[in-house]
C-alpha angles and dihedrals in degrees: 000000000000121000129187114218133169114268087247089083091074089068090081112088088202098060103123103204137095115238146182124213123223122177107305097336131085120216110205121195111201118215110252095237092062119086120213095258090061087076088072094063133060123227117250116276132197091211114108113259118243117228115245090209116106116262119257109262117247108264114205108219107241099191137040088231090061089052093050101041101058137036089229089053092054090051093049092048090054090050091049095046122132120273120257108275125232093201127037112201114195137198114211114209110070091000109064098009135020120278087230091067090064098040100035101033115018098039095050091045091055092048093049092048095046102079095050091044093051092048095048102036108025094121098028115116091228091060100031091069088066095039093052094057090066119091109275094246091057096042094053094094142003091250093052093048093047092051091048094049092050091050094050094046093047088058094039091235110184102214125149101236092051093047091051092051092048091054090052093050092048094051096082091046093054093045093050092050092243089116123048125164112242102216120195109260095250096053106076096043090049091051090056091046094049092049093050089049090056095248118141120234119210133172128224115181139148087238115091120269089246091055091046091054092049091052096050093043092056111043139137090238132104107274093031093201108061096170092103089058094055122083101191146357130219133186137168091281101056097029110020138235113346096228094058122089091216090067091060090047087054090054091049091051090052089064110043089167085077101043098158109088093204090062087069123082119199120196122196141147090224114091094201091054090050090051092049091052090051091051087057089053099257126133109247137181131191114239115217111200132166109278095022123127114278114262120229124233088250091054091052090048095051101041140040108249123203129186098198137015088244088078091066 
């Protein structure tokens, strides 16, 4: 028996017949032992059968609870994870070092160094550049400036002229070795890892750029001086308030070589800062360190929370 079939039939690897091809037609010669109704069934195959049912659609896990409670959820979370960043933008206090270092060490040191500094350097050009940034009524005398500084620090007011003065007061302590930044154990090794991977590290803190550089130059890490690992520094003067999305847009604009906002990762212990960075298009995680403010259930639901940089 000779049957003419479209050439498409040869696409099936299970077709049991010998054939010869001529032009656009396929001549199939059926083995004599097969009856015509055998053409309606396929021979057995050891290959696994593919389900004809439609695949389950990809379900993006919307909550961390969903990720944690099922194996499928964990897998989906991994698939939906953030892309590898090209720039890691870091907060300092409560992120790379304990909040207690700032409040219990740096602040008291600045207050203790202030009276002697004012007495010795009040009219010196090196100091007057900091004094003159204070409002006139508070820079009129040593007593007035001291009272204003104490008031601002007691309320943890993050204002540029105070932060600049603090950095100046801390400088001698860092240089003498009296002050040394106690980084969390995972920070220095991660800096080295990020640098080797070609990722840029930048800092964004309410502390002045000068104070930031002092802190990262004098740490307890290995290496102790992390300045060579850092590409840029931002504070509230050259970027703006940390809880405003426009500040993160300013930082993005400062580095046009990394124009895509989602290639930046901002890490901070402050939820409002994380939200502002996200509004600017950045990736952003909340860092939960010992001594940080307690996070609410809503915060944990809305944001990815990490306890160490090793989780990134």
